[in-house]
C-alpha positions as CSV (number, residue, x, y, z in Angstrom):
1,M,65.3,76.8,44.1
2,N,62.3,75.4,42.3
3,A,62.2,72.6,39.7
4,A,62.0,75.0,36.7
5,V,65.3,76.6,37.7
6,H,66.9,73.2,38.1
7,W,65.8,72.1,34.6
8,S,66.7,75.4,33.0
9,T,70.1,75.1,34.6
10,I,70.6,71.6,33.3
11,G,69.5,72.6,29.8
12,A,71.8,75.6,29.8
13,M,74.7,73.4,31.0
14,I,74.0,70.9,28.2
15,L,74.1,73.7,25.7
16,C,77.4,74.9,27.3
17,G,78.8,71.4,26.9
18,L,77.8,71.3,23.2
19,G,79.3,74.7,22.7
20,M,82.5,73.8,24.4
21,G,82.9,70.7,22.2
22,T,82.2,72.8,19.1
23,V,84.7,75.5,20.0
24,F,87.3,72.8,20.9
25,D,86.9,71.1,17.5
26,I,87.2,74.4,15.6
27,Y,90.3,75.2,17.7
28,R,91.8,71.8,16.8
29,A,91.0,72.3,13.1
30,A,92.6,75.8,13.1
31,A,95.7,74.5,14.9
32,A,96.1,71.8,12.3
33,R,95.6,74.1,9.4
34,L,97.7,77.0,10.7
35,H,100.5,74.8,12.0
36,F,100.8,76.4,15.4
37,R,104.1,75.8,17.1
38,R,104.2,73.1,19.7
39,W,105.2,75.4,22.6
40,L,102.2,77.6,21.8
41,L,99.6,74.8,22.1
42,P,99.7,74.5,25.9
43,L,99.2,78.2,26.2
44,L,96.2,78.1,23.8
45,D,94.7,75.1,25.7
46,L,95.0,77.1,28.9
47,L,93.3,80.1,27.3
48,Y,90.5,77.9,26.0
49,W,89.7,76.4,29.4
50,V,89.9,79.8,31.2
51,A,87.5,81.3,28.6
52,A,85.2,78.3,28.8
53,T,85.1,78.5,32.6
54,L,84.3,82.2,32.6
55,I,81.6,81.8,30.0
56,V,79.9,78.9,31.9
57,F,80.1,80.8,35.2
58,R,78.6,83.9,33.5
59,I,75.7,81.7,32.2
60,L,75.2,80.3,35.7
61,L,74.9,83.8,37.1
62,G,72.1,84.5,34.7
63,V,70.3,81.1,35.2
64,N,70.6,80.3,38.9
65,Y,72.6,83.2,40.4
66,G,75.9,81.3,40.2
67,E,75.1,78.3,42.3
68,V,77.4,75.4,41.5
69,R,75.7,72.1,42.1
70,L,76.4,68.5,41.0
71,Y,73.9,68.7,38.2
72,V,75.8,71.6,36.7
73,F,78.7,69.3,35.9
74,L,76.3,66.5,34.9
75,G,74.7,68.8,32.3
76,I,78.1,69.9,31.0
77,G,79.2,66.2,30.8
78,I,76.0,65.2,28.9
79,G,76.5,68.1,26.5
80,V,80.1,67.3,25.8
81,C,79.5,63.5,25.4
82,A,76.5,64.2,23.1
83,Y,78.5,66.5,21.0
84,F,81.5,64.2,20.5
85,G,79.2,61.2,19.9
86,L,76.9,62.9,17.4
87,F,78.3,66.1,15.9
88,S,82.2,66.1,16.2
89,S,83.0,64.5,12.9
90,H,80.5,66.7,11.0
91,V,81.9,69.9,12.7
92,L,85.5,68.9,11.9
93,R,84.7,68.3,8.2
94,A,82.8,71.6,8.1
95,A,85.6,73.5,9.8
96,G,88.2,71.9,7.5
97,W,86.2,73.0,4.5
98,I,85.8,76.5,5.8
99,F,89.5,76.9,6.6
100,E,90.4,75.5,3.1
101,T,88.0,77.9,1.5
102,L,89.4,80.8,3.4
103,R,92.9,79.8,2.4
104,K,92.0,79.7,-1.3
105,L,90.2,83.0,-1.0
106,G,93.3,84.5,0.7
107,L,95.5,83.2,-2.1
108,L,93.1,84.6,-4.7
109,L,93.0,88.0,-3.0
110,W,96.8,88.0,-2.8
111,R,97.1,87.2,-6.5
112,I,94.6,90.0,-7.4
113,V,96.5,92.5,-5.3
114,R,99.8,91.4,-6.7
115,I,98.6,91.6,-10.3
116,L,96.7,94.9,-9.9
117,L,99.1,96.8,-7.5
118,I,102.4,95.2,-6.7
119,V,103.4,94.0,-10.1
120,P,102.8,97.4,-11.9
121,M,104.4,99.2,-9.0
122,M,107.5,97.0,-9.1
123,W,107.6,97.3,-12.8
124,I,107.6,101.1,-12.5
125,V,110.3,100.9,-9.8
126,R,112.4,98.6,-11.8
127,T,112.1,100.7,-14.9
128,L,113.0,103.9,-13.0
129,A,115.9,102.2,-11.3
130,S,117.3,101.0,-14.7
131,L,116.8,104.4,-16.2
132,L,118.5,106.2,-13.3
133,D,121.3,103.6,-13.4
134,A,121.8,104.3,-17.1
135,I,121.7,108.1,-16.6
136,F,124.1,107.9,-13.7
137,V,126.6,105.8,-15.6
138,V,126.4,107.9,-18.7
139,T,126.7,111.1,-16.8
140,A,129.7,109.9,-14.8
141,A,131.5,108.6,-17.8
142,L,130.8,111.8,-19.8
143,L,132.1,114.0,-17.0
144,L,135.3,111.9,-16.6
145,W,135.8,111.9,-20.4
146,L,135.3,115.7,-20.5
147,A,137.7,116.2,-17.7
148,K,140.3,114.0,-19.3
149,L,139.7,115.8,-22.7
150,L,140.1,119.2,-21.2
151,L,143.2,118.3,-19.2
152,R,145.0,116.6,-22.2
153,P,146.2,119.9,-23.8
154,L,147.9,120.9,-20.6
155,G,150.4,118.1,-21.0
156,P,152.3,117.1,-17.8
157,P,150.3,119.5,-15.6
158,G,147.1,118.0,-17.0
159,R,148.2,114.5,-16.3
160,W,149.3,115.6,-12.8
161,L,145.9,117.2,-12.2
162,W,144.2,114.0,-13.7
163,D,146.1,111.9,-11.2
164,R,145.1,114.3,-8.4
165,L,141.4,113.7,-9.4
166,L,141.9,110.0,-8.6
167,P,139.9,110.3,-5.3
168,V,137.1,111.9,-7.2
169,R,137.1,109.2,-9.7
170,N,137.2,106.6,-7.0
171,Q,134.1,108.3,-5.4
172,F,132.4,108.0,-8.7
173,N,133.2,104.3,-8.9
174,R,132.0,103.7,-5.3
175,A,128.8,105.6,-6.0
176,K,128.3,103.6,-9.2
177,L,128.8,100.3,-7.3
178,L,126.4,101.3,-4.6
179,F,123.8,102.3,-7.1
180,Q,124.2,99.0,-9.0
181,R,123.7,97.1,-5.7
182,I,120.5,99.0,-5.0
183,V,119.3,98.2,-8.5
184,A,120.2,94.6,-8.0
185,R,118.3,94.5,-4.6
186,V,115.2,96.1,-6.3
187,K,115.4,93.4,-9.0
188,E,115.7,90.7,-6.4
189,V,112.6,92.0,-4.5
190,W,110.8,92.1,-7.9
191,R,111.6,88.4,-8.6
192,V,110.3,87.4,-5.2
193,L,107.1,89.4,-5.5
194,K,106.2,88.2,-9.0
195,G,106.4,84.6,-7.9
196,P,107.9,81.4,-9.3
197,D,105.1,81.0,-11.9
198,D,106.0,84.2,-13.8
199,P,106.9,83.4,-17.4
200,S,109.8,85.8,-17.3
201,D,111.6,83.5,-14.9
202,K,111.9,80.8,-17.5
203,P,115.2,80.7,-19.4
204,D,115.1,81.9,-23.0
205,P,115.7,78.8,-25.3
206,D,117.5,81.1,-27.9
207,E,120.2,82.0,-25.4
């Protein structure tokens, strides 16, 4: 192996050390911003080192056919030390700024989607649910009132038949309660999706 291959290998390993330090700082910044669980951090560390080892070996294959010499570790050490001594603080600040910008962009995108899609859709669903609730209640009450009105002229047989319709009336009441629960759940989902800053959540001072 000639001197040119030695120096190119050392240069490639120094670059690998710089890259390993950069990726490690970005990983640390992401873990701090995304609040990874503690039990997940050792697994992510292991994945980082496995990936770094594979990448370094792949570069070695291309530079010196995969020969591992002492100067390989020396070059990686120089690159890592140079990175943490010169560039680490700048990369951490840049990574923090990038993650914060992405977070704000994500919140902005979510608000746009909520305003343009979710809020109108939930308003339509809430309106339809309220309308169907009113139609169901009015129809059930009208049918029961008509049944009672038609059975009243029959006297005792009508009252007897009205009493026999008690299971049907109970089914109407159960269906009404179920429908009201569904409407309440839809309204609850609506309150969650529209967020705490919605003006409609504030109490009316005239009440």
